[in-house]
C-alpha positions in Angstrom: 1.5 -22.4 9.5 -0.6 -20.7 12.1 -3.5 -19.0 10.6 -3.5 -15.4 10.7 -6.2 -13.3 12.7 -8.6 -10.7 10.8 -11.5 -8.5 11.6 -14.1 -7.4 9.3 -15.6 -3.8 9.5 -18.7 -2.6 7.5 -21.9 -1.2 8.1 -23.9 -3.9 6.5 -24.1 -7.0 8.2 -25.0 -9.0 4.8 -21.7 -7.7 3.0 -19.8 -8.7 6.7 -21.4 -12.4 5.8 -20.3 -12.5 2.3 -16.9 -11.4 3.1 -16.4 -13.9 5.9 -17.9 -16.7 3.8 -15.5 -15.8 0.8 -12.5 -15.8 3.2 -13.7 -19.0 5.1 -13.8 -21.1 1.6 -10.8 -19.2 -0.5 -8.3 -17.7 2.4 -7.4 -21.0 4.2 -4.6 -19.1 6.3 -7.4 -16.4 7.6 -9.4 -16.6 10.5 -12.1 -14.1 11.2 -11.8 -13.2 14.8 -14.1 -9.9 14.9 -16.7 -7.9 13.1 -17.7 -4.4 13.6 -20.6 -2.4 12.1 -19.4 1.0 12.8 -16.9 3.3 13.8 -17.0 3.2 17.6 -16.9 -0.9 17.7 -14.6 -0.8 15.1 -11.8 1.1 17.2 -12.5 -0.8 20.1 -12.0 -4.4 18.4 -9.0 -3.3 17.1 -7.4 -1.9 20.3 -8.5 -5.0 21.9 -7.7 -7.6 19.5 -5.0 -6.0 17.7 -5.2 -7.7 14.6 -2.5 -8.3 11.9 -5.3 -7.4 9.5 -8.3 -5.5 9.0 -11.1 -5.9 6.1 -12.1 -2.2 5.7 -15.0 -0.7 4.3 -14.8 2.8 3.5 -18.1 4.3 3.9 -19.5 3.4 7.7 -22.8 4.9 9.3 -22.2 8.6 10.4 -18.2 8.3 9.8 -15.7 6.9 7.5 -12.8 4.7 7.5 -10.1 7.2 7.2 -11.7 9.4 10.1 -11.5 6.2 12.0 -8.2 5.2 11.1 -7.1 8.9 12.2 -8.4 8.0 15.8 -5.4 5.2 16.2 -2.3 6.7 17.5 -0.7 4.0 15.1 -1.7 1.9 12.0 0.3 -1.3 13.2 -1.8 -3.6 11.0 -2.3 -4.1 7.1 -5.3 -3.0 5.5 -7.4 -4.1 2.8 -10.1 -1.7 1.3 -13.6 -3.7 0.5 -15.7 -1.2 -0.7 -18.6 -0.2 -3.5 -16.8 3.3 -4.3 -13.6 3.7 -6.6 -13.1 7.3 -5.8 -11.3 6.8 -2.8 -8.4 4.2 -4.0 -6.0 7.2 -3.6 -6.5 7.9 -0.3 -6.7 4.2 0.9 -3.1 4.3 -0.5 -2.0 6.7 1.1 -2.8 4.8 4.1 -0.3 2.1 3.2 -3.5 0.0 2.5 -2.5 -3.5 0.8 -5.1 -3.0 -1.8 -8.5 -1.6 -2.4 -11.2 -4.0 -3.6 -14.3 -3.2 -5.1 -17.9 -5.0 -4.3 -18.7 -7.6 -5.8 -15.4 -8.9 -4.8 -13.5 -10.9 -6.9 -12.2 -14.1 -6.0 -8.7 -14.1 -7.6 -8.2 -10.3 -6.5 -9.4 -11.2 -3.2 -6.6 -14.1 -2.9 -4.1 -12.2 -4.6 -4.6 -9.1 -1.8 -4.4 -11.4 0.9 -1.5 -13.3 -0.4 0.0 -9.8 -0.2 -1.1 -8.9 3.2 0.4 -12.1 4.6 3.9 -11.8 3.0 3.8 -8.1 5.0 3.0 -9.7 8.2 5.3 -12.3 8.3 8.1 -9.7 7.0 7.5 -8.0 9.9 7.2 -10.8 12.4 10.6 -12.2 10.9 12.3 -8.9 10.5 15.2 -7.8 12.8 17.9 -5.6 12.1 19.8 -8.5 9.9 16.5 -8.2 7.5 16.6 -4.3 7.8 18.8 -2.2 4.9 19.1 1.2 5.7 19.8 2.7 2.2 22.6 5.5 1.3 21.5 8.8 -0.3 22.1 8.2 -3.5 22.7 11.2 -6.3 20.2 13.4 -7.6 18.7 13.8 -11.0 20.2 15.7 -13.7 17.2 17.4 -15.1 15.2 19.0 -11.9 11.7 19.4 -13.2 8.7 17.2 -14.9 5.6 18.1 -16.6 2.6 16.1 -16.0 -1.1 16.4 -17.7 -3.8 18.0 -15.4 -7.1 19.1 -16.2 -5.6 22.8 -17.2 -3.0 21.6 -19.4 0.6 21.0 -17.7 1.8 21.7 -14.5 5.5 21.3 -13.8 7.3 19.2 -10.6 10.2 19.2 -9.3 11.8 15.6 -9.7 13.3 15.6 -6.7 9.9 15.8 -4.7 8.9 12.9 -6.0 9.0 9.8 -3.3 6.5 7.1 -5.3 4.3 6.8 -8.4 1.6 3.8 -8.4 -0.1 2.3 -11.3 -4.2 2.2 -11.4 -5.0 1.4 -14.7 -4.9 4.2 -16.9 -4.0 6.9 -14.3 -0.8 6.7 -12.1 -0.8 8.4 -8.5 2.0 10.0 -7.8 3.4 10.9 -3.8 5.3 13.8 -3.4 7.6 14.6 -0.1 5.3 17.3 1.3 2.9 15.1 2.0 1.0 16.1 -1.2 -0.1 13.7 -3.9 -1.9 14.0 -7.3 -3.6 11.9 -10.1 -2.5 12.0 -14.0 -3.8 10.5 -16.7 -1.3 8.4 -18.2 0.3 4.4 -17.3 3.1 4.1 -14.7 5.3 2.9 -17.6 4.7 6.6 -19.5 5.2 8.1 -16.2 9.0 6.3 -15.9 9.8 7.2 -19.1 9.9 10.8 -18.4 11.9 10.4 -15.0 15.5 9.4 -14.4 16.2 6.1 -13.8 19.4 6.7 -11.9 17.1 7.8 -9.2 13.7 6.2 -10.0 13.4 1.9 -10.0 10.9 0.1 -10.4 10.2 -2.7 -8.0 6.8 -4.2 -9.4 5.0 -3.5 -11.6 2.5 -1.4 -9.9 5.3 0.6 -8.3 8.2 3.2 -9.1 10.2 4.4 -6.3 12.6 7.3 -6.0 15.2 5.5 -4.5 16.5 8.4 -2.5 13.4 7.8 0.0 14.0 4.3 0.7 13.9 4.2 4.6 14.0 0.2 5.0 14.0 -2.7 3.3 12.1 -5.4 4.7 12.8 -9.3 3.5 10.7 -11.8 2.3 10.0 -13.7 -1.2 10.6 -10.4 -2.9 10.4 -8.4 0.3 8.9 -4.7 0.5 10.3 -1.2 1.1 9.3 1.4 3.7 9.2 4.7 2.4 10.3 8.3 4.1 6.7 9.0 4.0 5.9 5.1 5.7 4.6 4.2 2.4 5.0 0.2 2.3 5.4 -1.1 -1.1 5.8 -4.8 -2.1 8.9 -5.5 -4.1 8.2 -8.0 -6.6 10.7 -11.5 -6.5 12.0 -10.9 -10.3 13.0 -7.4 -9.2 14.6 -8.1 -5.7 18.1 -8.8 -6.7 18.9 -5.8 -8.8 16.5 -3.2 -6.3 19.5 -4.5 -3.7 22.7 -4.5 -6.0 21.3 -0.6 -6.6 20.7 1.1 -2.8 23.9 -1.2 -1.6 26.5 1.3 -1.2 29.1 0.9 -3.8 32.9 0.1 -2.9 
């Protein structure tokens, strides 16, 4: 298998050196082709090298990762955020990051993130029309509201407006159709129990999706889905067949 090129963007040279060493020792399918320490050089490098994978620190000198990404006409590469700040995790997943690694980097977490990134990249490279399923519109939920905990108490949301729910420890990130997102206290299992199984499906330990908003499915070991809001989410191998049965048109 050919090696997959990547670049590292971090405003501290020692952090780049540490990550580069870890990649060299524990991620044999990757090759680091470039390094950038500020927003301007990061933009230039991404546009010149067009890497399939970018390791990206959040806080950069006089800017941040999201400002850099906003200057690109299209994000056509996979992103693994590597940062010391947990507070940006939700924002990171809004740009469809593969993973969000906290410094100091755990080797197992790094290898797991790289594995997911490679599967996504290979899925894109090998996907033609035969690998993509456009899903039909499914039935709407029987109940239309869900009460979710907030700092003030409970807030009611339209069930049909929920696109995805993503697990992050004791919290769940919920993305809505109208480009809105919230973080609620409670596990993904807790949230799943409140939503109608007719339209919500757990494609992965970390992801619960609204089947009405699946745009495409890309084949792979488990494959991954592209949602109507642009999110790309991994489908676990053990959930793949059941998921495909759910989205195929019924005869």
